[in-house]
MDAnalysis code that builds the backbone (N, CA, C; Angstrom):
import MDAnalysis as mda
import numpy as np

u = mda.Universe.empty(207, n_residues=69, atom_resindex=np.repeat(np.arange(69), 3), trajectory=True)
u.add_TopologyAttr("name", ["N", "CA", "C"] * 69)
u.add_TopologyAttr("resid", np.arange(1, 70))
u.add_TopologyAttr("resname", ["MET", "VAL", "THR", "LEU", "ASN", "PHE", "THR", "ASP", "THR", "ASP", "LEU", "ILE", "LEU", "LEU", "GLU", "LEU", "ALA", "LEU", "GLN", "GLU", "LEU", "PRO", "GLU", "LYS", "ALA", "ARG", "ASN", "ALA", "LEU", "GLY", "THR", "ARG", "ILE", "ASN", "GLN", "GLN", "ILE", "ILE", "ALA", "GLN", "ARG", "GLU", "ALA", "LEU", "ALA", "LYS", "ALA", "ALA", "GLU", "ASP", "GLU", "PRO", "LYS", "SER", "PRO", "GLU", "LYS", "ARG", "GLU", "GLY", "ARG", "GLU", "ARG", "THR", "ALA", "SER", "ARG", "ALA", "ARG"])
u.atoms.positions = np.array([
    [-128.583, 16.596, -50.087],
    [-129.656, 17.053, -50.941],
    [-130.972, 16.568, -50.326],
    [-131.947, 17.408, -50.338],
    [-133.250, 17.085, -49.781],
    [-134.245, 16.929, -50.916],
    [-135.014, 15.857, -50.853],
    [-136.061, 15.645, -51.840],
    [-137.398, 15.879, -51.156],
    [-138.203, 16.709, -51.752],
    [-139.522, 16.992, -51.206],
    [-140.574, 16.321, -52.068],
    [-141.512, 15.685, -51.426],
    [-142.620, 15.067, -52.138],
    [-143.909, 15.745, -51.690],
    [-144.623, 16.317, -52.645],
    [-145.853, 17.031, -52.343],
    [-147.047, 16.275, -52.903],
    [-148.128, 16.268, -52.146],
    [-149.383, 15.725, -52.660],
    [-150.053, 16.806, -53.498],
    [-151.077, 16.430, -54.241],
    [-151.821, 17.417, -55.023],
    [-152.407, 18.497, -54.115],
    [-152.892, 18.092, -52.956],
    [-153.463, 19.052, -52.010],
    [-152.395, 20.035, -51.537],
    [-151.198, 19.524, -51.246],
    [-150.093, 20.401, -50.833],
    [-149.806, 21.447, -51.901],
    [-149.768, 21.003, -53.152],
    [-149.460, 21.920, -54.249],
    [-150.549, 22.971, -54.431],
    [-151.794, 22.575, -54.272],
    [-152.905, 23.534, -54.386],
    [-152.803, 24.575, -53.278],
    [-152.553, 24.124, -52.049],
    [-152.429, 25.055, -50.926],
    [-151.220, 25.975, -51.105],
    [-150.120, 25.432, -51.603],
    [-148.935, 26.249, -51.864],
    [-149.226, 27.294, -52.927],
    [-149.910, 26.888, -53.976],
    [-150.255, 27.834, -55.041],
    [-151.148, 28.954, -54.508],
    [-152.117, 28.611, -53.679],
    [-152.993, 29.631, -53.096],
    [-152.200, 30.588, -52.203],
    [-151.274, 30.054, -51.428],
    [-150.453, 30.900, -50.559],
    [-149.553, 31.813, -51.388],
    [-148.997, 31.279, -52.473],
    [-148.121, 32.085, -53.325],
    [-148.873, 33.238, -53.972],
    [-150.144, 33.045, -54.258],
    [-150.938, 34.104, -54.877],
    [-151.073, 35.313, -53.959],
    [-150.914, 35.093, -52.665],
    [-151.033, 36.181, -51.695],
    [-149.756, 37.015, -51.595],
    [-148.652, 36.498, -52.112],
    [-147.383, 37.232, -52.055],
    [-147.356, 38.338, -53.102],
    [-146.599, 39.393, -52.831],
    [-146.394, 40.407, -53.867],
    [-145.701, 39.762, -55.078],
    [-145.924, 40.344, -56.243],
    [-145.421, 39.747, -57.488],
    [-143.906, 39.542, -57.470],
    [-143.149, 40.518, -56.976],
    [-141.684, 40.383, -56.957],
    [-141.255, 39.196, -56.102],
    [-141.854, 39.060, -54.940],
    [-141.509, 37.948, -54.048],
    [-141.897, 36.617, -54.679],
    [-143.051, 36.572, -55.301],
    [-143.531, 35.350, -55.960],
    [-142.583, 34.945, -57.085],
    [-142.153, 35.923, -57.884],
    [-141.227, 35.638, -58.983],
    [-139.867, 35.177, -58.463],
    [-139.373, 35.830, -57.418],
    [-138.077, 35.455, -56.849],
    [-138.124, 34.040, -56.283],
    [-139.198, 33.725, -55.602],
    [-139.346, 32.386, -55.034],
    [-139.447, 31.338, -56.136],
    [-140.208, 31.636, -57.163],
    [-140.334, 30.711, -58.295],
    [-138.997, 30.475, -58.975],
    [-138.218, 31.533, -59.135],
    [-136.890, 31.410, -59.743],
    [-135.992, 30.525, -58.891],
    [-136.019, 30.740, -57.594],
    [-135.174, 29.943, -56.677],
    [-135.578, 28.476, -56.705],
    [-136.861, 28.202, -56.704],
    [-137.340, 26.816, -56.760],
    [-136.886, 26.163, -58.060],
    [-137.020, 26.873, -59.172],
    [-136.590, 26.328, -60.461],
    [-135.089, 26.052, -60.472],
    [-134.298, 26.935, -59.870],
    [-132.852, 26.715, -59.799],
    [-132.537, 25.446, -59.010],
    [-133.260, 25.241, -57.922],
    [-133.043, 24.046, -57.108],
    [-133.422, 22.779, -57.872],
    [-134.522, 22.835, -58.604],
    [-134.955, 21.680, -59.397],
    [-133.906, 21.345, -60.450],
    [-133.405, 22.359, -61.135],
    [-132.385, 22.151, -62.168],
    [-131.115, 21.574, -61.550],
    [-130.674, 22.117, -60.428],
    [-129.460, 21.630, -59.769],
    [-129.628, 20.178, -59.336],
    [-130.799, 19.842, -58.821],
    [-131.041, 18.472, -58.377],
    [-131.044, 17.515, -59.569],
    [-131.669, 17.910, -60.663],
    [-131.679, 17.060, -61.864],
    [-130.271, 16.853, -62.399],
    [-129.463, 17.917, -62.405],
    [-128.080, 17.806, -62.876],
    [-127.269, 16.879, -61.977],
    [-127.468, 16.983, -60.669],
    [-126.747, 16.117, -59.734],
    [-127.147, 14.657, -59.930],
    [-128.431, 14.406, -60.134],
    [-128.889, 13.036, -60.371],
    [-128.337, 12.486, -61.679],
    [-128.292, 13.323, -62.709],
    [-127.752, 12.887, -64.001],
    [-126.264, 12.570, -63.874],
    [-125.528, 13.399, -63.140],
    [-124.097, 13.153, -62.953],
    [-123.880, 11.874, -62.163],
    [-124.676, 11.652, -61.136],
    [-124.548, 10.431, -60.342],
    [-124.826, 9.199, -61.200],
    [-125.798, 9.308, -62.090],
    [-126.113, 8.188, -62.980],
    [-124.965, 7.931, -63.949],
    [-124.317, 8.988, -64.425],
    [-123.170, 8.833, -65.329],
    [-121.987, 8.201, -64.612],
    [-121.796, 8.542, -63.347],
    [-120.659, 8.041, -62.581],
    [-120.845, 6.596, -62.132],
    [-122.072, 6.114, -62.118],
    [-122.364, 4.750, -61.677],
    [-121.859, 3.757, -62.724],
    [-121.085, 2.746, -62.287],
    [-120.628, 1.733, -63.246],
    [-121.814, 1.029, -63.893],
    [-121.680, 0.748, -65.180],
    [-122.792, 0.169, -65.929],
    [-122.936, -1.332, -65.697],
    [-121.838, -2.057, -65.678],
    [-121.933, -3.510, -65.567],
    [-121.935, -3.932, -64.102],
    [-122.597, -5.054, -63.795],
    [-122.604, -5.545, -62.407],
    [-121.193, -5.843, -61.893],
    [-120.304, -6.318, -62.780],
    [-118.939, -6.626, -62.357],
    [-118.214, -5.365, -61.897],
    [-118.354, -4.293, -62.651],
    [-117.707, -3.036, -62.272],
    [-118.300, -2.497, -60.976],
    [-119.613, -2.617, -60.830],
    [-120.280, -2.137, -59.624],
    [-119.773, -2.916, -58.410],
    [-119.673, -4.256, -58.540],
    [-119.185, -5.079, -57.435],
    [-117.743, -4.726, -57.097],
    [-116.927, -4.488, -58.123],
    [-115.538, -4.097, -57.891],
    [-115.442, -2.790, -57.141],
    [-116.277, -1.842, -57.498],
    [-116.279, -0.542, -56.815],
    [-116.720, -0.716, -55.362],
    [-117.732, -1.570, -55.132],
    [-118.208, -1.799, -53.768],
    [-117.125, -2.466, -52.925],
    [-116.387, -3.438, -53.502],
    [-115.303, -4.099, -52.773],
    [-114.206, -3.097, -52.430],
    [-113.861, -2.259, -53.383],
    [-112.829, -1.246, -53.147],
    [-113.269, -0.293, -52.041],
    [-114.523, 0.113, -52.069],
    [-115.042, 1.031, -51.046],
    [-115.039, 0.369, -49.676],
    [-115.401, -0.919, -49.607],
    [-115.437, -1.586, -48.306],
    [-114.024, -1.789, -47.762],
    [-113.041, -2.011, -48.646],
    [-111.646, -2.132, -48.197],
    [-111.141, -0.796, -47.648],
    [-111.585, 0.280, -48.248],
    [-111.137, 1.611, -47.824],
    [-111.662, 1.963, -46.439],
    [-112.772, 1.366, -46.070],
    [-113.353, 1.650, -44.745],
    [-112.514, 0.976, -43.716],
])
């Protein structure tokens, strides 16, 4: 998964560039970006759910993983 970090200037320039696209292309691109954002948020939420809550469980998982290597 790739995380992109944009500055305010980047976003302004992107918005200006998007305004030059035909409406259909702009809408399709916006839809695709939104789908990616949603998928990334869902993946992060699932990873957070799968992470052991207590330090003891986390250490146990790390020991098990290191033994498997």
